[in-house]
C-alpha positions in Angstrom: -28.7 18.8 -2.3 -25.3 17.4 -1.3 -23.8 14.0 -1.9 -22.1 12.5 1.1 -19.5 9.9 0.8 -18.4 7.7 3.8 -15.0 6.0 3.9 -15.6 2.7 5.6 -12.1 1.3 4.9 -11.2 1.2 8.6 -14.6 -0.1 9.6 -14.3 -3.9 9.8 -15.8 -5.2 13.0 -16.8 -4.4 16.6 -17.5 -0.8 17.8 -16.7 0.8 14.4 -19.4 -1.2 12.6 -21.9 -0.7 15.5 -21.4 3.0 15.5 -21.8 3.5 11.7 -24.7 1.0 11.4 -26.6 2.6 14.3 -25.9 6.1 12.9 -27.3 5.3 9.5 -30.3 3.5 10.9 -31.2 6.5 13.0 -31.1 9.3 10.4 -33.0 10.6 7.3 -30.1 12.3 5.4 -32.4 14.4 3.2 -33.5 16.2 6.3 -29.9 17.6 6.5 -29.6 18.4 2.8 -28.0 15.1 1.7 -29.7 13.5 -1.3 -27.4 10.4 -1.4 -25.0 8.7 0.9 -22.3 6.5 -0.8 -20.6 4.0 1.5 -17.3 2.5 0.5 -16.3 -0.7 2.4 -15.6 -4.4 2.0 -18.4 -6.7 0.9 -18.7 -8.4 4.2 -19.1 -5.1 6.0 -21.6 -3.7 3.5 -23.7 -6.8 4.1 -24.2 -5.7 7.7 -26.0 -2.5 6.5 -29.7 -2.7 5.6 -30.7 -1.4 2.2 -32.1 2.1 1.9 -33.2 4.3 -1.1 -30.7 7.0 -0.2 -27.8 4.6 0.5 -25.5 3.5 -2.3 -23.2 0.6 -1.3 -20.0 0.6 -3.1 -18.1 -2.6 -2.5 -14.3 -2.5 -2.8 -12.4 -5.7 -3.2 -9.2 -4.1 -1.8 -11.0 -3.5 1.5 -11.5 -7.2 2.0 -7.8 -7.7 2.0 -5.1 -7.1 4.6 -3.7 -3.8 6.0 -1.4 -3.1 3.1 -4.3 -3.5 0.6 -6.5 -1.2 2.6 -3.9 1.5 3.0 -3.1 1.4 -0.7 -6.8 1.8 -1.5 -7.1 4.8 0.9 -4.1 6.6 -0.6 -4.3 5.8 -4.3 -7.9 4.9 -5.2 -10.2 6.6 -2.8 -9.3 10.2 -3.7 -10.4 9.7 -7.3 -13.6 7.9 -6.2 -14.5 10.6 -3.8 -13.9 13.4 -6.4 -16.3 11.9 -8.8 -19.0 10.6 -6.4 -19.6 13.1 -3.6 -19.4 16.7 -2.4 -18.3 15.9 1.2 -16.5 13.0 2.7 -17.0 11.6 6.2 -14.0 9.5 7.3 -14.8 8.1 10.8 -11.6 6.0 10.8 -9.4 9.1 11.4 -7.2 8.8 8.3 -8.1 10.5 5.0 -5.9 11.2 1.9 -8.6 13.1 -0.1 -7.4 16.6 -1.2 -9.9 17.9 -3.7 -13.1 17.2 -1.7 -13.7 18.6 1.8 -13.8 15.9 4.5 -14.9 15.5 8.1 -13.1 12.9 10.2 -13.3 11.6 13.8 -11.0 11.0 16.7 -11.9 7.5 17.9 -8.6 6.4 19.4 -6.6 8.2 22.1 -3.8 5.6 22.3 -1.6 7.2 19.6 -1.8 10.6 21.4 -0.9 9.5 24.9 2.8 8.6 25.1 2.5 6.8 28.5 -0.2 4.5 27.2 1.5 4.0 23.8 4.8 3.0 25.5 3.1 0.3 27.5 3.7 -1.9 24.4 7.4 -1.3 24.6 9.4 -2.1 21.5 6.9 -3.9 19.3 4.9 -3.7 16.1 2.0 -2.2 18.0 4.1 0.6 19.2 5.4 1.4 15.7 1.8 1.2 14.3 0.5 3.6 17.0 3.3 6.1 16.3 2.6 6.0 12.6 -1.1 6.5 13.4 -0.2 9.4 15.5 1.4 11.3 12.7 -1.0 10.1 10.0 -4.1 11.1 12.0 -2.7 14.4 13.1 -2.0 15.2 9.4 -5.6 14.2 8.5 -7.0 16.2 11.4 -5.2 19.4 10.4 -6.3 19.1 6.8 -9.9 18.3 7.5 -12.8 20.7 7.1 -14.2 19.4 10.4 -13.3 17.1 13.3 -15.7 15.1 15.5 -14.6 14.1 19.0 -16.4 11.5 21.1 -15.8 13.3 24.4 -14.9 16.7 25.8 -11.9 15.1 27.4 -10.5 14.0 24.0 -11.1 17.4 22.5 -9.3 19.2 25.4 -6.3 16.8 25.1 -5.8 17.4 21.4 -6.8 21.0 21.0 -4.9 22.2 24.0 -1.8 20.3 22.9 -1.1 18.6 19.6 -3.7 20.6 17.6 -3.3 23.9 19.4 -2.2 25.5 16.2 -4.0 24.7 13.0 -7.0 23.0 14.6 -10.1 22.6 12.4 -13.7 23.4 13.3 -14.8 20.7 15.7 -17.7 19.4 17.8 -18.3 16.7 20.4 -20.8 13.9 19.7 -21.4 11.1 22.2 -22.2 7.6 21.0 -25.6 6.0 21.7 -26.4 2.7 23.3 -28.6 0.0 22.0 -32.0 -0.6 23.7 -31.2 -4.2 24.2 -28.8 -3.3 27.1 -31.4 -1.5 29.1 -32.8 -3.0 32.3 -34.3 -1.3 35.3 -31.8 -1.8 38.1 -33.2 -3.7 41.1 -33.4 -1.4 44.2 -33.0 -3.9 46.9 -29.9 -6.0 46.1 -28.0 -7.0 49.2 -24.5 -8.2 48.9 -23.5 -8.2 52.5 -25.2 -11.6 53.2 -23.6 -13.5 50.3 -21.5 -16.7 50.8 -19.3 -18.9 48.6 -22.4 -20.8 47.5 -24.0 -17.6 46.3 -21.0 -15.4 45.5 -20.8 -11.7 44.6 -20.5 -11.8 40.8 -18.0 -9.3 39.5 -17.7 -8.6 35.8 -15.0 -6.9 33.7 -16.0 -6.7 30.0 -13.2 -5.4 27.8 -10.5 -6.4 25.4 -7.6 -7.8 27.4 -5.0 -5.2 26.6 -2.1 -3.3 28.2 -4.1 -0.1 29.0 -7.0 -2.1 30.5 -5.1 -3.4 33.5 -7.1 -6.6 34.1 -4.2 -8.1 36.2 -4.7 -5.3 38.7 -8.3 -6.1 39.0 -7.4 -9.8 39.5 -4.9 -8.9 42.2 -7.6 -6.8 44.0 -10.2 -9.5 43.7 -7.8 -12.2 45.1 -7.0 -9.9 48.0 -10.7 -9.6 48.9 -11.2 -13.3 48.6 -8.4 -13.9 51.0 -10.1 -11.6 53.4 -13.1 -13.8 53.3 -15.4 -12.0 50.9 -17.1 -14.4 48.5 -16.2 -12.5 45.3 -16.2 -14.2 41.9 -14.7 -12.5 38.8 -15.4 -13.1 35.2 -13.4 -11.4 32.5 -15.1 -11.2 29.0 -13.7 -9.9 25.7 -11.2 -10.5 23.0 -7.5 -10.3 23.7 -4.1 -8.8 22.6 -1.8 -11.8 22.8 1.0 -10.4 25.1 -1.6 -8.9 27.5 -3.5 -12.2 27.7 -0.3 -14.1 28.5 0.4 -11.7 31.3 -3.2 -12.0 32.6 -3.2 -15.8 32.5 0.1 -16.0 34.4 -1.5 -13.8 37.2 -4.7 -15.9 37.2 -2.7 -19.2 37.5 -0.7 -17.7 40.4 -3.6 -16.3 42.3 -6.3 -18.9 41.5 -4.7 -22.0 40.0 -7.9 -24.1 40.1 -10.1 -21.3 38.6 -12.2 -21.4 41.7 -13.2 -17.7 41.7 -11.6 -16.0 38.6 -11.9 -16.9 35.0 -11.3 -15.5 31.5 -14.3 -16.4 29.3 -13.0 -14.9 26.0 -15.1 -12.9 23.5 -18.8 -13.0 23.5 -21.0 -12.3 20.4 -22.4 -8.8 20.6 -26.1 -9.9 20.7 -25.3 -12.0 23.9 -23.6 -9.1 25.8 -26.8 -7.8 27.5 -27.3 -11.1 29.2 -23.7 -11.1 30.4 -24.1 -7.7 32.0 -27.5 -8.6 33.5 -26.0 -11.5 35.3 -23.5 -9.4 37.3 -23.7 -7.8 40.7 -20.9 -5.3 40.2 -19.1 -4.1 37.0 -15.5 -3.0 37.0 -13.8 -0.9 34.3 -10.1 -0.3 34.8 -9.0 1.4 31.6 -6.5 4.3 31.5 -7.3 5.4 27.9 -10.7 5.9 26.4 -12.0 8.4 23.9 -15.5 7.6 25.1 -16.1 4.3 27.0 -18.8 2.4 25.1 -18.4 -0.6 27.4 -18.9 1.6 30.4 -22.1 3.0 28.9 -23.4 -0.5 28.2 -22.9 -1.4 31.8 -24.7 1.7 33.0 -27.7 0.9 30.7 -27.7 -2.6 32.1 -28.5 -1.4 35.6 -25.3 -2.9 37.1 -23.5 -0.9 39.8 -20.3 0.5 38.3 -16.8 0.8 39.9 -14.8 2.8 37.4 -11.3 4.1 36.5 -10.9 7.8 37.1 -9.0 8.4 33.8 -9.7 10.2 30.5 -13.4 10.3 29.5 -14.9 8.0 32.2 -15.9 10.7 34.7 -17.5 12.7 31.8 -19.7 9.7 30.9 -20.5 8.3 34.3 -20.5 11.6 36.2 -21.3 11.1 39.9 -23.2 7.8 39.3 -20.4 5.4 40.3 -17.4 5.0 42.5 -14.0 5.7 41.0 -10.5 4.2 41.6 -6.9 4.5 40.3 -6.7 1.7 37.8 -2.9 1.4 38.3 -3.3 0.8 42.1 -4.3 -2.6 43.4 -5.0 -1.0 46.8 -7.3 1.5 45.2 -9.3 -1.1 43.3 -9.6 -3.3 46.4 -10.8 -0.4 48.5 -13.4 0.6 45.9 -14.6 -3.0 45.9 -14.9 -3.2 49.7 -16.9 0.1 49.7 -19.2 -1.0 46.9 -19.9 -4.4 48.5 -20.5 -3.2 52.0 -22.8 -0.2 51.3 -26.0 -1.7 49.7 -28.1 1.5 49.8 -25.4 3.7 48.2 -24.6 1.0 45.6 -28.2 0.6 44.5 -28.7 4.3 44.4 -25.7 4.8 42.2 -26.8 2.1 39.8 -30.2 3.8 39.4 -28.5 7.1 38.7 -26.2 5.5 36.1 -29.1 3.9 34.4 -30.9 7.3 34.1 -27.7 8.9 32.8 -27.4 6.1 30.2 -30.8 7.0 28.8 -29.5 10.3 27.7 -27.2 8.6 25.2 -29.4 7.7 22.1 -28.3 6.9 18.6 -31.0 9.3 17.4 -29.3 12.1 19.2 -25.9 10.9 18.0 -27.1 10.8 14.4 -28.8 14.2 14.6 -25.6 15.9 16.0 -23.4 14.2 13.5 -25.4 15.0 10.4 -26.1 18.6 11.6 -22.3 19.1 11.9 -21.7 17.4 8.5 -24.3 19.7 6.9 -22.8 22.8 8.5 -19.3 21.9 7.4 -20.6 21.1 3.9 -22.2 24.5 3.5 -19.1 26.3 4.8 -16.7 24.4 2.6 -18.5 25.0 -0.7 
């Protein structure tokens, strides 16, 4: 039996915690040849994981500190811990300094590997951090015994380019989606008869960031409003400061009284299903996603989806939504018009997206992940 160690140093909140917690809740490691799983993380993060006979929680005070403290732990302390505690390391954060123990890592962030997206941050700390991540993760990927991608799109982008030489064994494992998001989509929703007292409720759930283009969505919604369509936009999610400032200036210019567009801010994860279920149409205007977890949540929620045509989105949504160019206000506006005016098609696409979302389970994600870990572990011995 093999001992598996998990580096949780980069797992602090949000999707990273959701992924790892759901993964471990859906698996019996001994079925894959792992007698014990050691999880190194900060104390607050470890408290989010339920106890299990096979799970050893190893709290690390350094991981409750800032970035410098976490990086120092990764580089100088973790290699020795891994060497004495496990036979295989799983580092989902993408960076790993372990040399004496084989490790499997994940590609969970495409931003460092797409220059156009990275340079949206111009000369800034974020740009520098992403460039350093680019080189650090590529180094970790090349040294790894195995690499997990979250989409075929991400795999093609790296293995046909930056990792064309020296690429490790790899696989694609899609995330799952929590059952709380699922709702059977109504089949008879009619938007063509709405008015300003009963507006068409548009939702964009995402971090407010440069590659998410919320200002383009706002411009398109304002255009339809001026055409007489009773559209109402709510933006939900945390924010990157400069991007939020840009969005707020657009909202003030287009809708100074907040009559039909508003930024709600972040919503606690358990409350998100209710947010999705209250929408008539969901928009997703990102130009850079390794997977698109938010997109999958919307699909599960039974909300019709209007989606960016970039990176992994067509792979996840397939032909169960309408696509647009997220950098084109005209394109977003036209997708909205089409989605609003064709009730039968919109309802049919929502039903198809909901069925597609049911293919993405955490049980399948856990099985594929641990099967790959077991395969790599046997090969690397």
